[in-house]
Steps between C-alpha positions, in 0.01 A plus 500: 500500500168433331447603137218525252493306174251635245381334180275584212217250442365460147167320500320328216145369560472147360128449561205726595564670836238674713612701802180589681447829685128480578421738212264408218372636174130561568232493226446870570859596417574282201347372179623228264475540124679301228722314751624815674414614852463877525545627855360844577457715807131517589522870586665616179290259294196712581628741235415236241133505600230729379278688739230239439752222578595658830136541591432136415799380707376702795157342467655152498720579800202625698324166458481225759840325547382174348620272223298693242677822591847342463394351167373838383828670595703236316282533190516880519879502475513221242249668268715814507831314468610668177487841666662370819785347301608852404557578871722195561812545712626147437456234231549131586484212250237239580496137388216428253315268737497765772368765259221265386416410859477869591271583207267212590481578872509879532177625656359148534429274798575132538301239686651361818427131495512437874202712605362645178582859591626727228864603526636801314809469282729739681766469226781636715845434358777471758781726385865425548736727695586822320655843551206740550662791315607310186267199527797282405514158670737440789642201685503573872826434679294339777359243255846412373644485851214279617577248225870508588415449867301186418797353310744578780266356762465182293877466472543554874225255588650224285173318436421440868149490643387790712387439858373856545134583454568856383728555209565872514716546809502161674619307195686773313643640822651162582645454150646849479593507870327820595254335742707451812406410855678732737482642850231746397196279437310793353748511212551191289540659157820677404426635155849647488615141449278438199752447216267658242544838667845505336340485154341814363301478181370799308186488291569393142383753243374441147767605246385333178351806333141632511294292744205459260560132424684423825191334645203309368162406645436125515310239697633283781327160485512216750602156373539169682842335518337158481229411250144503634280207398139400551375170643561323170859624479442753224672838523280790605538862595599579856265699723722806452474472121128435486437773759682767300776549755721765344651844565574790270850639551733754348838332470849582381553365150761222484827500305569872529880510477646661813177693545569588863810635669551491875780517750605292797742586778649227722669603824814316603528472881865390507698663780203540731527166681588674827169687504193384688411175328131555572522798265656310207379214279668169565837469325384203291192694378674800345428443134689659213349556158639181346359297789160664452499419127595135560231458767234644268601275212512195726147567624315635196655316205372154612154648558498643147614176340253289699214735422578500128511120502165470680330765285619328185370168631152649550507663155472850645844639417567743216763301310653801326559660840637172639751462214620859545538440874695178436743679268543787747562266795767320299661824383502646851631189678858626525397849615272345762780278628726803532237696692460768233141405414222356711134411478226643719129456527303801619149636509156350505425135415859383541374174647532369852825316420674831418413670827553208742806295593589150392445253781312751715223561251149477646226611264149515642235414242134531589254333268130566473311310768806354669761600755831650398780255429874553524698427182862522393404635156215703354234323294450775244681764297397851414598552137494792258239465225338697220150370585341329797442164330851465359665161553818530292781752444482622859785671687611490863525824693788679662830387340777760492862482384745723690850596382755623754747758368743742661397865511677600179386716213546244224261207507603208279244357261382148580440359154336176614241690704441742213446205267250342740312827534528589130175348364306641791661842457379504137151423627539773762608752237204406280271534797655837587452619140138383502446671832663822376277497191189456712611772738559736207158413360333562835691824551383621159144411594557686825612812314191479280276460804678788672455721193134402478451566871673838463269589213200382700619705798539807281151444361366452852659827611366676190149374574539602863599852393206511262262383770638759737455768234148378428421518872631856511294597194189332639551668836534840331193428287297413808613821669399703198172312474421562864567869445273502196223321686531731795433798274171353369153525635374196687283399201784537249731316732250216516501473120878504484531234770243292312716524189811405695321185618364388163613146414592575140755779510503514119130587481452872415389707796188629325396147401558379856284773647223445243498128573483569873213743452304240307562251779355746752829588670380855567159612626260694283565821689873462423451472124523874425836515674617189315380649171691819570815297572456301179450813290805664650716191456394452138559862418840485669605193306344580166525877492191701401173314552355413161176364383542140385291347223484138402606581142840629608629182670459129437264322737773277641736782593545484879566870544196589294276261696621639833452857390157426360391322816627778722330766291167318496525426870591859582218633287254277680633522856660841549 
């Protein structure tokens, strides 16, 4: 009777690992400041903008979809980065060279050498796989199983050349015996016979504390395996190096002790030999967990050692990393021989050798201006770097150490692995502390901005209420004024409307009318009526009409001058 054997897998990244998902950090949902990437949601980030900011962003977005518009959008967000940082939903450490590169390129264009056209710096950063709800990194079971499959295929193939032109089902189907010619020509593939269907791998989850320093943004740079020389034999940069061939990636940080925990279940098909053999994997291809571990070590360990040797020979390798790897490989030798620990290589930029089989490896390389050629090994590496021109202290991508343990509650400590990870864990803790301090600083700034915005909103509402009240008062005043004007004679109404229209509202009414009379605003036959209005208005405002003499008031007194002018004018014109 068949049974299930389940194991816990403890995984420690040994070098930067990037599991791509097609998602990217876009310049409109992140900013970088002081070597930290602040990711924010574009919708909620609008709360950080003022009304003028939102209006400006709308104006930019309504522009023609050209390079200038993209540049303007990038600059808009970068110039407001300190406010956007307060809306961050995730904080990711960034290598210094990446932060400098971002600051130099944001909102700028570069010149494309081939045709002279301007090309915008898109500045997308490919993000590694993560859990959407927690934003913690994750290692997909499919990625791990794919790497295991490659090792098992290599073991089964035994270094033989492949005669098939298609590797997926022609070549793999032959090796794993699920591509079978039978009486039904329409069916050649019996996926029930694929031995990997007996292996079920769950996604491995991050368990090493807060995910803040779990990943880091770095550059992937392309470097030649063989030195490139000019016609005189002197070393020179390769076309990839001189052409700025690089990628910006978010990667898992290496040397995180047992950072991921997963689970694998292997199905034992014993006792089912009497069943339809087309529905079962071949008997010699039913792998147990120890067999899987041995196959992975047999395939990946030589690749790691050869790559380290070649990288060191070219002067690219980070020697501190290489020494730590050497000590770990020596300390884990016995566990690897027993099948309790194995190496894997997963994710992007693993290298062609890690995803193809020995003996059957055919790598198509197409150079500029020439036809593609078939090689047994790649000519370049993609390596992790802090800046795009870096030539030393580079790291390979994708190396992962996997421990196989029974599903028990108590997990024994592996001192040798802890020792290897120790110096890097100290760095990780320092980085986490730095990140926490920056987050606290940004959150405090966010609270201050929020308080300021709340105060501004309260002031805006207060002004709105005041404006509404002023409108109500003005409306009531106009109603009263219309009623007053309606009760006047046409001539008096004309005077009042004249006064309402006078440019200088602070000018006394009597003075305004006198000035208008002198300028000929009213006809001669209207002067008696104007004089009567003036007399009535002056008596109403000054009480009983009194004779005014020059001796009673100084000559410069405005009220005296007006009164005197009105009196003399009335005496002469009434």
